[in-house]
C-alpha positions in Angstrom: 94.5 84.4 80.3 96.3 87.7 79.6 94.0 89.6 82.0 94.9 87.1 84.8 98.6 87.6 84.1 98.3 91.4 84.2 96.3 91.2 87.5 98.9 88.9 89.0 101.7 91.2 87.9 99.9 94.2 89.4 99.4 92.4 92.7 103.1 91.5 92.8 104.1 95.0 92.1 101.8 96.4 94.9 103.3 93.9 97.3 106.9 94.9 96.5 106.0 98.6 96.7 104.4 98.2 100.1 107.5 96.5 101.6 109.7 99.3 100.2 107.5 102.0 101.6 107.2 100.4 105.0 110.9 100.0 105.3 111.5 103.8 105.4 109.6 104.4 108.6 111.6 105.8 111.6 112.4 103.2 114.2 112.9 105.2 117.4 110.5 108.1 118.1 109.7 109.7 121.4 106.0 110.2 122.0 106.1 110.7 125.8 108.9 112.9 127.1 110.3 112.5 130.7 109.6 115.8 132.5 111.6 115.5 135.7 115.3 116.3 136.3 117.6 113.3 136.7 121.2 113.0 137.9 123.7 113.1 135.0 125.7 110.3 136.5 122.8 107.8 135.9 123.4 107.9 132.1 126.0 106.2 129.9 125.1 107.7 126.5 122.4 109.3 124.4 121.3 109.7 120.8 118.9 112.0 118.9 115.7 110.6 117.5 115.2 110.3 113.8 114.4 113.6 112.0 111.4 112.0 110.4 109.7 111.7 113.8 106.8 114.0 114.5 108.6 115.6 117.5 112.3 115.8 118.2 113.7 114.1 121.3 116.8 112.8 123.0 117.0 109.2 124.1 119.1 109.0 127.3 120.5 105.5 128.0 121.1 104.6 131.6 123.9 102.3 132.8 121.3 99.6 133.2 120.4 99.9 129.5 117.1 101.6 129.9 116.0 104.3 127.4 114.4 107.5 128.6 113.0 110.0 126.1 113.7 113.6 127.1 113.0 117.1 125.6 116.3 118.5 124.1 115.3 122.0 124.9 115.3 121.4 128.7 118.3 122.8 130.5 118.9 119.6 132.5 118.9 117.5 129.3 121.5 119.8 127.7 123.5 119.5 130.9 123.4 115.7 130.7 124.4 115.8 127.0 127.3 118.1 127.6 128.5 115.9 130.5 128.3 112.8 128.4 130.1 114.5 125.5 132.9 115.6 127.7 133.3 112.3 129.5 133.0 110.0 126.4 136.7 110.4 125.6 
């Protein structure tokens, strides 16, 4: 009887630990980055991907609420980010 209780307790502990570990995964990561220049007036906002992602990226949000992943080192992406920062006030 005690062995069954210990086994049940270990299974419960493993189940709780797995839910905690799975909850710490990044939600938004960019795996494919958009390569072509786009007009800065198409976008309404942006945000940076989670630092835990394998590669850094910027998610540009269009006025139609579509998300586009872009490379933050590209000059056109920096231009869009500066434009949005200036015009957000």
